[in-house]
Each structure stands twice: as C-alpha cells, then as structure tokens.
Phi, psi and omega in degrees: 000136177242164178225159175217160183238147178254122184259129174285141181302328184283344181249344187295326182283003183237050181262351184287144175296324180258115184296340184274353182288125179233077180293141183262119166216129190291331186215119183296319181291332180279356180233068183293330182292325179299314179298322179296317181296316180299319182293319178299317179294323180293313178296322176300323177295326176296319179297320179298310181292331175297320180289329182278315187269359177082016181286137181245020183286331182244122182284133179289353182283341185253139178251160180282131179290155182296322177243083184287158175273113182264128183259136178119145183254350183242041185285348182251025183290338183256012181284142179249121181259142179284156178288341178295125184288342183274347182208161179241127178267133180237121178263120175260112184239131180265140173269126179261162179296328186282350180290124186290324186258020182291140180285174181294146182280117186248000181291134181233152178240128178254132179258119185250153172271189186289339180272355179096002179283144180282123178269315185208142176233129181208163179282152182273196183249133179272145180290165179245158178259128184302137174080355183239320184267136175244020180207176177229144180269117175253097188069238178259011184247144174273123177247127179292151176290136178285134180300320181299320180291317179297317181295318180299319180295317180298317180296319180298317180295316182295318181293330182281315188261349173064286185200174174094185182299326181297319178296316181294325178297316180293325177292325178294334183270006179304138184278023178204168179263110179290166171225180186292335176294318178299316182295315182298314181292325177295322179296331177291331183272322183287121181264344180282119184296320181291319178295321179296318178297319180296318178298317182294316181292329173294318180296325181296335181273356182273151182293335181274005183290137172229135179303132183231122178296324182293323178298313179298318179301315179297319180294317179295323177298317180295318179293326179292320178297326179270003177061032180265081185282334173295320177296323177297317180295319179295316179294327178298316178298320177297320181295320178298315179294320179298319181291320180292327180284324186255354178070022179246122182261128181261083186294319181296314180295319177304309182295324180296323179299311182296321179296317178297314182294323179294317179294334179272007179064026175272076191294308184297315181294318181297317181290325177297316178296323178299316179296321178296320179296316179298317181295327181281350179083011180283148182280129178261129183275170185297320181298323178293315176302316180298320180297317179292317179300313179298320180299312181293324178294318178294331179275001180075030179238070183295330182294327176289324177297320178293328177295318177295320179297319179294321175294328176295319177291325184296328181262010178059039177284134182289145180263138175253184183300323180295322179297314178299317181296330179279314191280319185300309180297320184284326173296320179294316181293331180277000177094359180270070189289323180297316178295320180296317181291326177297316176296324179298317178294319178297324180298317180289325179296329179273011178062029173267118184286120179294144178276172179297326180297323178295312179298316183297318181293319179294315180298314182295312184291318179292325176295316179293332179277359178088003178271070188289325179296315178294320178298318179292326178296313178296324179298315179292322179296323178299318179294329176294332177279359177093008179273144178260129181301141178269168179299315177300327178293318176301315181298316180297316180295316180296316180298318180295317179292324178295314181295330178276358178084007179270078186286331178295315177297322178297322179292324177297317176294326177300317177292323179296320182293329177286320179293329180286355178090007178272146177261117180303140181273180184298316182297323180292317176302313182299318181297315181295316181297309185291321181295317179288328176294315181292333178274001177091000179271074188288331180296312179295320180298315181291324178297314178294324178298320178294318177298323180298317179291326182292323181280358173102007177273130177271115180300149179279164175303327180293324178293313176302315183297318180299312179298316182296316182293322179291321175294323178294318180295328178275359176081018181266099186288311186299310177299324180296316179292327178295316179295321179298315180294322178296323180293314180291325178292332178281359179083013180267146182263116178298147179276175181298318180294327178295312177298318182297314179297318179294319179295321178296321177298312180294326178293317179294331179271003178061029177270079187294316184295316180294320179297321178296321179297313180297321180296320179292323176295322177297320179294323180291337177283353178099005179278152172280124189253000183299314182293316181296318178296320178294324177296319177297316179299321180293326176299315179295322181292312180295330179283352180081010179273078186292321180297317179294321179297318178296321178297315179297323179296322178294322177297318179299318180296320181289335181265003179075025180258129184259157174235179184257168184292330179298315180291324176300317179294319179298318178293323177298315180294324177295320177297321178296317179295327181276357180079013179271068185291327181294323178280338183285326185299314177300325178296319179293322177298318177299319181296315182288321183289341179272020176071017175280146183262129174278117182273177183293329179295313180296318179297317181295324179296322177294319178298324178295321175298322178296322179297322183271352186292142181239359183245133184293323179296318178292328177298320178296317178299320181292320177295324177293321178295320178299320179289332180291334183296331182059030180272150181293338177294331179289322175296323176296317179299315180296318179291332181292330182264003175270169180280166180296333179295319180284325179284330181065027176193155181295164182297315183299319178294322179296317180294317180297322179297320180293314184288339175290338180275002180268135176274100188287340176292330181255333189234030179294313178297309177301324179295320178296319177298318180296319180297317179300312182290321180296319178292325173302312183296317181293322178296317179297327179279354180080013182269072186290316181298316177298321179296320179294326176295317179298316180296318182298315180292321179297320179290324178297326180272012173059038173285335177230070190292335184253018182288316184248130181230125175252105178263068182047237181254014182271302183208137171247141184217156176229125181253113182245020185293331182262018182250157172287176183297311180296317179295323179296316179297315182293319181293324178295313181297313184292320182289320177296328176295320176295319178299320182296315179298318182295323184278320184278318185279323184255354176070020178267117182239117178283168178291323180206160177233133182238142172241105182274108187253333189080171184290336185282314185268358185299315187290314184293322178294320179296319180295320179297317182287327178293336179294341177243025173057055181282154178275004184287133178259143184267124171247206185298304183228011186225143167254124184225154179205150175295151182296322180295317180296320179294324179299315178294324180292324180296339184280348181286140180298322182294328179289321178297319179293321180297318184280332184272326189252280189206177177293144184305170183296182187059044182297325181297319180294318180297314182292328177296316178297321179298316181295331183277323192272331184214158183283168179248184183288144178245144184280065176278116190288321190264328181285337181055027178284154181293157180300151184244354180231139176230111181231085183287145180227145180294331181296328179295316179301314184296317183293315182289327178291329178291331178296000000 
C-alpha cells in the first residue's frame, strides 16, 4: 500500500521547520525536485513526530516516493513571488497548534493500494511548539501526549548528552512540556548518576517543578550505588533547603540518606544529618534509628547508641525486632540489666521471638553481675524457646556460679555440658579444679584433676600450686608430696608460694629432713631461701619445739642460709623459757655480735630468770648471759653491790645517776619493768636499804606517779597493785615511813590511811604488817586503818625500827612464806607487766654476796 498527500494551496507554502526560511526558486513547475525534497522532509517530520508522540496514522513501513502523486489543482495559491524578475521567493511557514488564529487544518493524506486506488483519506497531524503545547492536533481533535513517549524522549536526550549546557539546551528544545511524573519516571530509567543529577537540577529551574520525595529517593539510590557519598551529602543539603523553601518534608529521602551513610560507616556525617532531620521536625523511621544504633555500636560508642535509643523513645517511635536485637544485648553488656530485661519482657509481649544472641547476652551479663537466679530463669526460658545452650554459655554460667561460691550448681552445669556433647576446655577444667580445691572439696578437685590429665590437658603451675597449697593447708602430707612430685616430673617449676606452703606443712608436721630436702631443691631453682627457712624456724619456735628449732638452725648454718636478728632473739627467749641456758648463750652472742642492741626489756627478762632460778649451775649460766648482754644496766647492777669506796659515791647518788641516763619518752615502760624485777632481786638478796634507794629514785622520776595520794586531811593512800612483791614491800615500808614523819613532825593526822593491794598482794602485805602489830584491817582489796590508830602505832619503837631499817628478823621464814603464798615477776617482754612469781633461794644470796 502506498500513500500520497493532497496539499491545500494555503498550507503548502508553510512547510518549513523554520518559518523565516524563504528559499528562492522562480518557478515551482520548473523545479519539481525542490518540491519533492521539501515534501520528503515534511513527511519525514511527520514520521519523526509519529514515533515520538505515539501517532499511528502513518505507518513507518512505507516511505515517501521520490516522485509522489500530488492531488489538487490549486496547490500554489499561497505562493509569494518576489518582485525580482530573475527569481521567485517562496516562504514555507508551519502552523502550530498554539497559534490562536490558525485556520482549519486541510491537509489530507490518501492511502493507496498497489493499483493506485484510494483506500483511505484522512487529515494529518499538526506540529507542536516547544514549551507551550501539551497536546497534538490530530485533524480537528486534541490528543494528549503519551507519558511513555515523553519519558522515552527525555531518557534518549539524557543518555546522549549526559550533562552540561548541551544537555540543558536539548532539554529546553523538547517538543512538549514535561512534568514531574516524566522526570520521576526518567530518573528510574537513567542509571548514570551524573546525568540523573543534571536532569533533576534542570527540572528544578523550570516553572512546573514541584518538590518530589520520590525523585530524591531515586537520586540517593543512584549515588549510593556509585558510592558517591560526597554527592549524597551535597544533595542532602539541597533537599533541606528545598524543603525549607517549599514547606514539603521528604521523610523517606531523609531516612534513606542516613541509612546509606550509616552503612558506609560515615559516622560524623550520618549523625549530623540525623540532627538536622530532628531539628526540621521530620519523622525518623525505625530502620533509620536501627542503622544509627548499629553504627555507633560497631564504632565502640555504646553511650551514643543509647542516646539515639533514648531519643527514639522520646518521640514514641515503635521498636521492631532489629531494635530489640540490637539494644537488649548491648544494654546487658553495659551493665544496664534492668533496662535490658524490661526490653526483653516487652519483646515477648509484642510476640517478637528473641534470638539466641539475646538470651546469651542476658544469661552472661546477669551471671557476671551476680544475679544467678535471674540468669538461670532466662537460661531455662531459652530452652523453652527451643534454643540449645552453646559451649560459651555453659562456660559463662559455670564461671558465674563458681565465682559466687555456688559450686553445686556449677557441678550440675558441668554434667549438663558433658551430656550436651561438648568437651570442656582447659580453662573450664582449671576453674573447676581450683574452685573446689580452694573451698576445701579436695576429693572433687582431685577427681576433676585426674580427668583433666586423662583427656590430655597439662595442668598449669597455678593449678598444681592451688592443689598443693590446699592439701598443705589441710595437713595432708602424702597427697601434697604426690602432687609436688607430679609437678616436678612434668617439668614444671613450682612457684614461691607453692614451696612456701609445702615447707609450712612439713614444718608443722616436724618433718625436718624432708623440709630440708625441699628447701635445697628450692635453692637450686634459683629462689632466695633465707625468708622461707626463717619462716620454718619461726614455726618451730612458736610451737615450742626448741630442740627442733635449734636443729633447723644448725642446718641453716651448714647450708649457708642466714636468718635475721628478730628470729635469733625469739629463739633465745624460747631457750630461756625452756631452761636451755647453755644453748641460749651462743644465740645471744650471735645476736650481740651482729650489731643488734640488747634493750632494757631483754636484760630485765634475763634478770627475772635469775630471780626465779633455784640451781647454782644455772645461776652461773645466767650471770654469764647477763654479762654477755653488755647492757649498761648490768654495769649498774655490778656497781650497786660494790662498796662506796669502789663506787666513790653514795648509793642514792649512784642510783640517781643511772636513772637520769634513761630516756623516759622511749623507755618508761621498760624502766618500770626493770624497777619491779630489780626490787624483787634486792629484797631476796636482803639489800633493803639499796632497794629503798631504788624505790625512792623511781618515785622521784615519776615511774609510779599515782602510787601515793595525799587527800589533804581526809585520806592518805598507797596503791601497790601494779608492783611486784619486792617492790610492794619496799614501797609500803618507805611510804609508811613518810606518813610517820608527816604525822609526828608536822602534826597532820588524816582520818584514815589506805593501802590498796589488790587480791594478790593483800595477804603478804597484811602478814608483814601484822608482825609488828599494825592496826590495818584487811578487806577485799584494801588494808585500811583510822588515822589516830596509825598515829599511836607509829609511836612504838619496834615500828620505828621496822620503818627505818629493814624488814624484821626471821627473814628466811618470811621469804619462804612469800614464795609459797603469791607469784613473782615473769619476764614478759611485750606486756611489761610486773613479775608474778617470787621464789627466793639461798644460793642466790651466796652467789651475789660473793660478787
């Protein structure tokens, strides 16, 4: 089938695309080819617009013949000829749809068959003017432009020109007026991000532009696929400005931007965009919140994730399963267990099934926080949901129960982990062994330890040490030695604490030889053994095993192991208490030769032993020990028993000189202790005058400041409760002598006089005073008498002799009674209490008098 067109004379001259074109040809009939070319171009233009606008009036299968059959006799009625005789000017002008005064369209197209017969005759399609027409005239009817055709044309232009001024020029020349639907659909087809942005920015400058959320979403998707995050940020700023100018908020596009940036780890940019969205009042969806929370958690910033979560709660944004999966484990790990458990409960109320990760995090965190009951509840609930506990969960639960001391629960979980088919790891074995060992359940610890060795795990030195130390603490020597030998056979080096615990066990069991062997092995390992050896020696000393301690000390000396002066002194004092004076002297010599200072307390304790000594041989050893001390108190003792010719000064001056050399700020207690023991010794030796001098000087130096009290004329009292027996006797005699002088010479008589003795010294003081018929009456802890009665008693000659000189005759009988009735002073080094036993012996008198 062929077609031909009939041209009306009034329209034929307006076929040019450009209305200003006036080609010159003098005679239309003489230029048939020109008309043919114009017609071909015109028909070709119809074919072009047909393809673009979707017109089906002209089939593209048929082409215009070179010599068409033109129908009509008046086709040149509208030709305009120039006045120039040599040429004819012809103006070809096209009528557009938008022309208001355009005449009716009279152009017709005839469709012919092969024989030339007319099949169909119809009117053609009128052209459109770019930017003005939104339809096409098909004959006398307006036909709308098809969206598919418009979109295809826009896509074709964008794909061809890509970007820049050329693209915008071609878009401006479009033969129709686009709208936002065309732009949106074109953006879906255009895959080039730069071309899509150019098309969108061109559309924004058009008067028909309307902000479209879908356009922004498509652009952001394209930029995200090309990983152009700078472009995303720039377009986001444009979108914010566009929304603020037009009052249209693009919530979907906003959220899409944050999600893209969050997935790309652009933390600062994503959070900045999030803040802008919040400030603009746009709604942020749950997925966006989840993206930000996940981003901050991955960056190790849980507090920022919690901040986003709190802002999510503030706007009442609904939580989905992903939010719960993110927040519950991280809240639990950060210690916010109450909030995590609340979300966990809310999650179940919304019928959101918790994942295994949620259960595992809650169980682990609650167990570590000590909430074992809650952890076990969640653990059981997890199994109810059909989840099987994992090996790390078993380990966490066992560890939590072990740390909380719930070893029975830990053992039940231990059995569960085996039934579940998991093989306990090395750390779990170690934890079970050490926890049960430390709690004293050594049977379970050893059983697990044996299983540990059977499965091929080599215990660490700490495990061996724990077992060994616990067996040592429980006093089980054989298992401890077995573990020690197993440890050394395995090539492991015992630690210092392991050796110390084993040595203490052997020391308590008095296994000196085994302890010596272990100590030498410890020394061969490179450890310093002086302290450990001294600790063993101290165990023997505190236990009172002086012979064993001396034996151990000899071993230390033979092995080149040294000890300190404190332990030497302790051993010396133990030897003194045990009566091993011969062994004590070398220890004191070692102590003195090592530049250690013998203090007044140590010297006084040796003197106290001398006071109680009953054997002459021991007395000689004690006197030798006293001289070994090289203490100034020993020189004082020796000078006290010499004559005035040798001293070259009276006894009282000599005593005062010695006591003036004592530093009472540091040695007040030791000096008081020394006076008590010395007065015991002097009384036993019968040196009453010397004893009274010592008491007088001691009272002058305020060693016993509250012993004598003068309450004007009401009551005078003497308190001897804190004195030794000898000191009490001397103080009573000396004080009563002062009372006598005060009453007889000055005429001052108190209402009563009291001697506060306490229950220990009451009897002996009463017996001494009764020997001279004293008026003092004995009560519970006090001897008391009226002042007048005491005044009369002081006038008796025997009382004057008793108070001025010495204790009455029959001293041996009296001292025997003293030794029988009450204790004497004891050499307590630290309490500095006065002696509690007085056992005088004639041998002491003979030895000291011989000096």
